[in-house]
TIVO-2410 file (N, C-alpha, C; in nm, 3 decimals):
# residues 114
REC num residu      c1      c2      c3 atome chaine
REC   1      X  -7.854   2.141  -0.909     N      A
REC   1      X  -7.904   2.275  -0.896    CA      A
REC   1      X  -8.027   2.274  -0.806     C      A
REC   2      X  -8.022   2.348  -0.700     N      A
REC   2      X  -8.137   2.358  -0.610    CA      A
REC   2      X  -8.225   2.474  -0.655     C      A
REC   3      X  -8.355   2.451  -0.650     N      A
REC   3      X  -8.452   2.555  -0.685    CA      A
REC   3      X  -8.487   2.630  -0.557     C      A
REC   4      X  -8.475   2.761  -0.559     N      A
REC   4      X  -8.510   2.844  -0.444    CA      A
REC   4      X  -8.657   2.882  -0.455     C      A
REC   5      X  -8.743   2.796  -0.402     N      A
REC   5      X  -8.887   2.818  -0.414    CA      A
REC   5      X  -8.935   2.940  -0.338     C      A
REC   6      X  -8.865   2.974  -0.231     N      A
REC   6      X  -8.908   3.089  -0.150    CA      A
REC   6      X  -8.887   3.222  -0.220     C      A
REC   7      X  -8.782   3.232  -0.301     N      A
REC   7      X  -8.748   3.360  -0.362    CA      A
REC   7      X  -8.771   3.366  -0.512     C      A
REC   8      X  -8.819   3.259  -0.570     N      A
REC   8      X  -8.839   3.256  -0.714    CA      A
REC   8      X  -8.976   3.313  -0.752     C      A
REC   9      X  -8.979   3.382  -0.864     N      A
REC   9      X  -9.106   3.435  -0.915    CA      A
REC   9      X  -9.159   3.352  -1.032     C      A
REC  10      X  -9.086   3.248  -1.068     N      A
REC  10      X  -9.127   3.163  -1.180    CA      A
REC  10      X  -9.251   3.083  -1.143     C      A
REC  11      X  -9.336   3.061  -1.242     N      A
REC  11      X  -9.457   2.982  -1.221    CA      A
REC  11      X  -9.434   2.834  -1.246     C      A
REC  12      X  -9.349   2.801  -1.343     N      A
REC  12      X  -9.329   2.662  -1.382    CA      A
REC  12      X  -9.181   2.627  -1.395     C      A
REC  13      X  -9.153   2.500  -1.370     N      A
REC  13      X  -9.018   2.446  -1.383    CA      A
REC  13      X  -9.025   2.320  -1.469     C      A
REC  14      X  -8.919   2.295  -1.544     N      A
REC  14      X  -8.915   2.178  -1.631    CA      A
REC  14      X  -8.884   2.053  -1.549     C      A
REC  15      X  -8.909   1.938  -1.609     N      A
REC  15      X  -8.879   1.812  -1.541    CA      A
REC  15      X  -8.728   1.800  -1.516     C      A
REC  16      X  -8.648   1.854  -1.606     N      A
REC  16      X  -8.502   1.850  -1.590    CA      A
REC  16      X  -8.460   1.929  -1.466     C      A
REC  17      X  -8.519   2.048  -1.448     N      A
REC  17      X  -8.485   2.131  -1.332    CA      A
REC  17      X  -8.529   2.064  -1.202     C      A
REC  18      X  -8.648   2.005  -1.202     N      A
REC  18      X  -8.699   1.940  -1.081    CA      A
REC  18      X  -8.615   1.817  -1.048     C      A
REC  19      X  -8.582   1.738  -1.149     N      A
REC  19      X  -8.499   1.619  -1.127    CA      A
REC  19      X  -8.362   1.660  -1.071     C      A
REC  20      X  -8.305   1.767  -1.125     N      A
REC  20      X  -8.177   1.816  -1.077    CA      A
REC  20      X  -8.188   1.864  -0.933     C      A
REC  21      X  -8.297   1.930  -0.900     N      A
REC  21      X  -8.320   1.980  -0.764    CA      A
REC  21      X  -8.314   1.867  -0.662     C      A
REC  22      X  -8.371   1.753  -0.696     N      A
REC  22      X  -8.375   1.639  -0.604    CA      A
REC  22      X  -8.260   1.541  -0.625     C      A
REC  23      X  -8.183   1.560  -0.731     N      A
REC  23      X  -8.072   1.470  -0.758    CA      A
REC  23      X  -8.119   1.332  -0.802     C      A
REC  24      X  -8.228   1.328  -0.880     N      A
REC  24      X  -8.284   1.202  -0.929    CA      A
REC  24      X  -8.296   1.207  -1.081     C      A
REC  25      X  -8.324   1.093  -1.141     N      A
REC  25      X  -8.346   1.088  -1.284    CA      A
REC  25      X  -8.486   1.136  -1.318     C      A
REC  26      X  -8.501   1.192  -1.437     N      A
REC  26      X  -8.632   1.236  -1.484    CA      A
REC  26      X  -8.730   1.119  -1.489     C      A
REC  27      X  -8.679   1.002  -1.522     N      A
REC  27      X  -8.766   0.883  -1.530    CA      A
REC  27      X  -8.827   0.849  -1.394     C      A
REC  28      X  -8.755   0.878  -1.285     N      A
REC  28      X  -8.811   0.852  -1.152    CA      A
REC  28      X  -8.930   0.944  -1.126     C      A
REC  29      X  -8.921   1.069  -1.167     N      A
REC  29      X  -9.033   1.161  -1.150    CA      A
REC  29      X  -9.155   1.114  -1.230     C      A
REC  30      X  -9.131   1.068  -1.352     N      A
REC  30      X  -9.242   1.017  -1.434    CA      A
REC  30      X  -9.304   0.892  -1.369     C      A
REC  31      X  -9.218   0.807  -1.312     N      A
REC  31      X  -9.267   0.687  -1.244    CA      A
REC  31      X  -9.351   0.725  -1.122     C      A
REC  32      X  -9.302   0.820  -1.043     N      A
REC  32      X  -9.378   0.863  -0.925    CA      A
REC  32      X  -9.514   0.920  -0.963     C      A
REC  33      X  -9.523   0.984  -1.079     N      A
REC  33      X  -9.652   1.033  -1.127    CA      A
REC  33      X  -9.753   0.919  -1.141     C      A
REC  34      X  -9.705   0.804  -1.188     N      A
REC  34      X  -9.795   0.690  -1.205    CA      A
REC  34      X  -9.828   0.624  -1.072     C      A
REC  35      X  -9.740   0.634  -0.976     N      A
REC  35      X  -9.758   0.567  -0.847    CA      A
REC  35      X  -9.832   0.653  -0.745     C      A
REC  36      X  -9.822   0.784  -0.756     N      A
REC  36      X  -9.883   0.876  -0.659    CA      A
REC  36      X  -9.976   0.971  -0.734     C      A
REC  37      X -10.104   0.956  -0.711     N      A
REC  37      X -10.201   1.038  -0.784    CA      A
REC  37      X -10.200   1.184  -0.741     C      A
REC  38      X -10.122   1.218  -0.640     N      A
REC  38      X -10.114   1.358  -0.596    CA      A
REC  38      X -10.009   1.437  -0.673     C      A
REC  39      X  -9.930   1.368  -0.756     N      A
REC  39      X  -9.830   1.437  -0.839    CA      A
REC  39      X  -9.889   1.452  -0.978     C      A
REC  40      X  -9.928   1.574  -1.012     N      A
REC  40      X  -9.993   1.601  -1.141    CA      A
REC  40      X  -9.941   1.729  -1.205     C      A
REC  41      X  -9.822   1.723  -1.265     N      A
REC  41      X  -9.773   1.844  -1.331    CA      A
REC  41      X  -9.857   1.877  -1.454     C      A
REC  42      X  -9.857   2.003  -1.488     N      A
REC  42      X  -9.926   2.047  -1.610    CA      A
REC  42      X  -9.845   1.998  -1.730     C      A
REC  43      X  -9.914   1.965  -1.836     N      A
REC  43      X  -9.844   1.922  -1.958    CA      A
REC  43      X  -9.881   2.015  -2.072     C      A
REC  44      X  -9.779   2.051  -2.150     N      A
REC  44      X  -9.802   2.136  -2.267    CA      A
REC  44      X  -9.864   2.050  -2.378     C      A
REC  45      X  -9.903   2.116  -2.486     N      A
REC  45      X  -9.959   2.042  -2.600    CA      A
REC  45      X  -9.860   1.939  -2.652     C      A
REC  46      X  -9.732   1.968  -2.640     N      A
REC  46      X  -9.629   1.876  -2.686    CA      A
REC  46      X  -9.596   1.767  -2.585     C      A
REC  47      X  -9.657   1.773  -2.467     N      A
REC  47      X  -9.636   1.671  -2.366    CA      A
REC  47      X  -9.528   1.702  -2.264     C      A
REC  48      X  -9.467   1.821  -2.272     N      A
REC  48      X  -9.363   1.858  -2.175    CA      A
REC  48      X  -9.428   1.889  -2.040     C      A
REC  49      X  -9.369   1.836  -1.936     N      A
REC  49      X  -9.422   1.858  -1.802    CA      A
REC  49      X  -9.378   1.994  -1.749     C      A
REC  50      X  -9.469   2.062  -1.682     N      A
REC  50      X  -9.440   2.190  -1.619    CA      A
REC  50      X  -9.485   2.181  -1.473     C      A
REC  51      X  -9.389   2.192  -1.383     N      A
REC  51      X  -9.414   2.176  -1.240    CA      A
REC  51      X  -9.430   2.311  -1.173     C      A
REC  52      X  -9.537   2.324  -1.093     N      A
REC  52      X  -9.558   2.442  -1.010    CA      A
REC  52      X  -9.491   2.420  -0.875     C      A
REC  53      X  -9.483   2.526  -0.796     N      A
REC  53      X  -9.425   2.517  -0.663    CA      A
REC  53      X  -9.494   2.408  -0.581     C      A
REC  54      X  -9.626   2.399  -0.590     N      A
REC  54      X  -9.702   2.299  -0.514    CA      A
REC  54      X  -9.665   2.158  -0.558     C      A
REC  55      X  -9.642   2.140  -0.688     N      A
REC  55      X  -9.600   2.008  -0.738    CA      A
REC  55      X  -9.465   1.969  -0.679     C      A
REC  56      X  -9.374   2.065  -0.674     N      A
REC  56      X  -9.240   2.039  -0.622    CA      A
REC  56      X  -9.246   2.007  -0.473     C      A
REC  57      X  -9.333   2.076  -0.400     N      A
REC  57      X  -9.350   2.047  -0.258    CA      A
REC  57      X  -9.405   1.906  -0.237     C      A
REC  58      X  -9.496   1.864  -0.323     N      A
REC  58      X  -9.550   1.729  -0.315    CA      A
REC  58      X  -9.442   1.626  -0.345     C      A
REC  59      X  -9.361   1.653  -0.445     N      A
REC  59      X  -9.250   1.562  -0.478    CA      A
REC  59      X  -9.153   1.557  -0.361     C      A
REC  60      X  -9.132   1.669  -0.293     N      A
REC  60      X  -9.043   1.671  -0.176    CA      A
REC  60      X  -9.095   1.577  -0.068     C      A
REC  61      X  -9.226   1.571  -0.052     N      A
REC  61      X  -9.285   1.479   0.046    CA      A
REC  61      X  -9.254   1.334   0.008     C      A
REC  62      X  -9.279   1.301  -0.118     N      A
REC  62      X  -9.254   1.165  -0.165    CA      A
REC  62      X  -9.106   1.133  -0.153     C      A
REC  63      X  -9.021   1.226  -0.193     N      A
REC  63      X  -8.876   1.206  -0.185    CA      A
REC  63      X  -8.835   1.178  -0.040     C      A
REC  64      X  -8.885   1.259   0.052     N      A
REC  64      X  -8.852   1.242   0.194    CA      A
REC  64      X  -8.892   1.104   0.244     C      A
REC  65      X  -9.013   1.064   0.211     N      A
REC  65      X  -9.062   0.935   0.261    CA      A
REC  65      X  -8.989   0.817   0.198     C      A
REC  66      X  -8.968   0.822   0.067     N      A
REC  66      X  -8.911   0.707  -0.004    CA      A
REC  66      X  -8.758   0.706   0.004     C      A
REC  67      X  -8.695   0.818  -0.026     N      A
REC  67      X  -8.549   0.821  -0.034    CA      A
REC  67      X  -8.480   0.843   0.100     C      A
REC  68      X  -8.535   0.932   0.183     N      A
REC  68      X  -8.469   0.964   0.308    CA      A
REC  68      X  -8.512   0.872   0.423     C      A
REC  69      X  -8.640   0.839   0.429     N      A
REC  69      X  -8.689   0.752   0.537    CA      A
REC  69      X  -8.689   0.605   0.496     C      A
REC  70      X  -8.673   0.576   0.368     N      A
REC  70      X  -8.664   0.438   0.322    CA      A
REC  70      X  -8.796   0.363   0.318     C      A
REC  71      X  -8.906   0.436   0.308     N      A
REC  71      X  -9.037   0.371   0.301    CA      A
REC  71      X  -9.058   0.305   0.166     C      A
REC  72      X  -9.143   0.203   0.166     N      A
REC  72      X  -9.186   0.145   0.039    CA      A
REC  72      X  -9.284   0.242  -0.026     C      A
REC  73      X  -9.312   0.220  -0.153     N      A
REC  73      X  -9.408   0.307  -0.221    CA      A
REC  73      X  -9.545   0.294  -0.155     C      A
REC  74      X  -9.584   0.174  -0.118     N      A
REC  74      X  -9.714   0.155  -0.052    CA      A
REC  74      X  -9.717   0.226   0.083     C      A
REC  75      X  -9.609   0.217   0.159     N      A
REC  75      X  -9.602   0.286   0.288    CA      A
REC  75      X  -9.610   0.436   0.271     C      A
REC  76      X  -9.543   0.488   0.170     N      A
REC  76      X  -9.548   0.632   0.142    CA      A
REC  76      X  -9.689   0.674   0.102     C      A
REC  77      X  -9.754   0.592   0.018     N      A
REC  77      X  -9.892   0.624  -0.023    CA      A
REC  77      X  -9.984   0.630   0.099     C      A
REC  78      X  -9.971   0.533   0.188     N      A
REC  78      X -10.057   0.531   0.308    CA      A
REC  78      X -10.030   0.651   0.398     C      A
REC  79      X  -9.902   0.683   0.416     N      A
REC  79      X  -9.867   0.799   0.499    CA      A
REC  79      X  -9.925   0.926   0.440     C      A
REC  80      X  -9.913   0.942   0.308     N      A
REC  80      X  -9.964   1.063   0.244    CA      A
REC  80      X -10.117   1.069   0.249     C      A
REC  81      X -10.183   0.956   0.247     N      A
REC  81      X -10.329   0.959   0.251    CA      A
REC  81      X -10.381   0.988   0.392     C      A
REC  82      X -10.302   0.953   0.494     N      A
REC  82      X -10.349   0.972   0.632    CA      A
REC  82      X -10.283   1.089   0.704     C      A
REC  83      X -10.158   1.119   0.671     N      A
REC  83      X -10.083   1.220   0.746    CA      A
REC  83      X -10.011   1.319   0.656     C      A
REC  84      X -10.073   1.358   0.546     N      A
REC  84      X -10.006   1.446   0.450    CA      A
REC  84      X  -9.968   1.580   0.512     C      A
REC  85      X -10.059   1.644   0.584     N      A
REC  85      X -10.030   1.776   0.641    CA      A
REC  85      X  -9.917   1.769   0.742     C      A
REC  86      X  -9.919   1.667   0.827     N      A
REC  86      X  -9.815   1.650   0.928    CA      A
REC  86      X  -9.680   1.625   0.862     C      A
REC  87      X  -9.678   1.541   0.760     N      A
REC  87      X  -9.554   1.511   0.689    CA      A
REC  87      X  -9.503   1.635   0.617     C      A
REC  88      X  -9.593   1.713   0.556     N      A
REC  88      X  -9.553   1.837   0.488    CA      A
REC  88      X  -9.486   1.933   0.586     C      A
REC  89      X  -9.545   1.949   0.704     N      A
REC  89      X  -9.485   2.039   0.804    CA      A
REC  89      X  -9.345   1.991   0.845     C      A
REC  90      X  -9.329   1.861   0.862     N      A
REC  90      X  -9.198   1.808   0.900    CA      A
REC  90      X  -9.094   1.835   0.792     C      A
REC  91      X  -9.132   1.813   0.667     N      A
REC  91      X  -9.038   1.835   0.557    CA      A
REC  91      X  -9.002   1.983   0.548     C      A
REC  92      X  -9.100   2.072   0.567     N      A
REC  92      X  -9.073   2.216   0.563    CA      A
REC  92      X  -8.978   2.258   0.674     C      A
REC  93      X  -8.996   2.202   0.793     N      A
REC  93      X  -8.907   2.234   0.905    CA      A
REC  93      X  -8.766   2.185   0.875     C      A
REC  94      X  -8.754   2.066   0.821     N      A
REC  94      X  -8.622   2.012   0.786    CA      A
REC  94      X  -8.554   2.101   0.683     C      A
REC  95      X  -8.628   2.145   0.581     N      A
REC  95      X  -8.570   2.232   0.478    CA      A
REC  95      X  -8.523   2.364   0.537     C      A
REC  96      X  -8.603   2.423   0.628     N      A
REC  96      X  -8.563   2.549   0.690    CA      A
REC  96      X  -8.438   2.531   0.775     C      A
REC  97      X  -8.432   2.421   0.849     N      A
REC  97      X  -8.314   2.395   0.931    CA      A
REC  97      X  -8.190   2.374   0.844     C      A
REC  98      X  -8.205   2.310   0.729     N      A
REC  98      X  -8.091   2.292   0.638    CA      A
REC  98      X  -8.043   2.426   0.584     C      A
REC  99      X  -8.136   2.518   0.554     N      A
REC  99      X  -8.097   2.651   0.506    CA      A
REC  99      X  -8.022   2.727   0.615     C      A
REC 100      X  -8.072   2.718   0.739     N      A
REC 100      X  -8.006   2.785   0.851    CA      A
REC 100      X  -7.866   2.729   0.871     C      A
REC 101      X  -7.854   2.597   0.862     N      A
REC 101      X  -7.724   2.533   0.878    CA      A
REC 101      X  -7.627   2.583   0.771     C      A
REC 102      X  -7.674   2.591   0.647     N      A
REC 102      X  -7.588   2.638   0.538    CA      A
REC 102      X  -7.545   2.783   0.562     C      A
REC 103      X  -7.638   2.867   0.607     N      A
REC 103      X  -7.604   3.007   0.635    CA      A
REC 103      X  -7.500   3.016   0.747     C      A
REC 104      X  -7.516   2.935   0.850     N      A
REC 104      X  -7.420   2.936   0.960    CA      A
REC 104      X  -7.282   2.888   0.914     C      A
REC 105      X  -7.281   2.785   0.829     N      A
REC 105      X  -7.153   2.737   0.775    CA      A
REC 105      X  -7.087   2.843   0.689     C      A
REC 106      X  -7.166   2.916   0.610     N      A
REC 106      X  -7.111   3.025   0.529    CA      A
REC 106      X  -7.052   3.134   0.617     C      A
REC 107      X  -7.123   3.168   0.724     N      A
REC 107      X  -7.074   3.270   0.816    CA      A
REC 107      X  -6.945   3.223   0.883     C      A
REC 108      X  -6.940   3.096   0.921     N      A
REC 108      X  -6.820   3.043   0.985    CA      A
REC 108      X  -6.701   3.052   0.891     C      A
REC 109      X  -6.721   3.019   0.763     N      A
REC 109      X  -6.613   3.028   0.665    CA      A
REC 109      X  -6.565   3.173   0.649     C      A
REC 110      X  -6.660   3.267   0.650     N      A
REC 110      X  -6.623   3.408   0.639    CA      A
REC 110      X  -6.536   3.451   0.756     C      A
REC 111      X  -6.571   3.408   0.876     N      A
REC 111      X  -6.492   3.446   0.994    CA      A
REC 111      X  -6.355   3.381   0.992     C      A
REC 112      X  -6.348   3.259   0.938     N      A
REC 112      X  -6.220   3.188   0.933    CA      A
REC 112      X  -6.123   3.254   0.835     C      A
REC 113      X  -6.174   3.319   0.732     N      A
REC 113      X  -6.087   3.380   0.631    CA      A
REC 113      X  -6.039   3.518   0.674     C      A
REC 114      X  -6.100   3.575   0.776     N      A
REC 114      X  -6.061   3.711   0.819    CA      A
REC 114      X  -5.946   3.706   0.916     C      A
***
């Protein structure tokens, strides 16, 4: 399940929803919290994690660097400490292009069925 951050009015998302969004295990998100000090979801009194849009965007950066670019955790940490803004812009552009591609594919399917 992908979370539509642009159109959602929700303030918080559960760890299950965020893990599903990225297609990873919840344990990986908890591990990344220990490895990257920039990932700090809010925790309820019971210890349940609540992720804001900004938290999810930060996880997207880590995901891009580690899973898509194949960086080591140390390499990702260094990149985020020196080039976080640049990396964030790149990830945002990639996400927008993926949305445009999906819309174009949907339009193509509609034309093919007519």
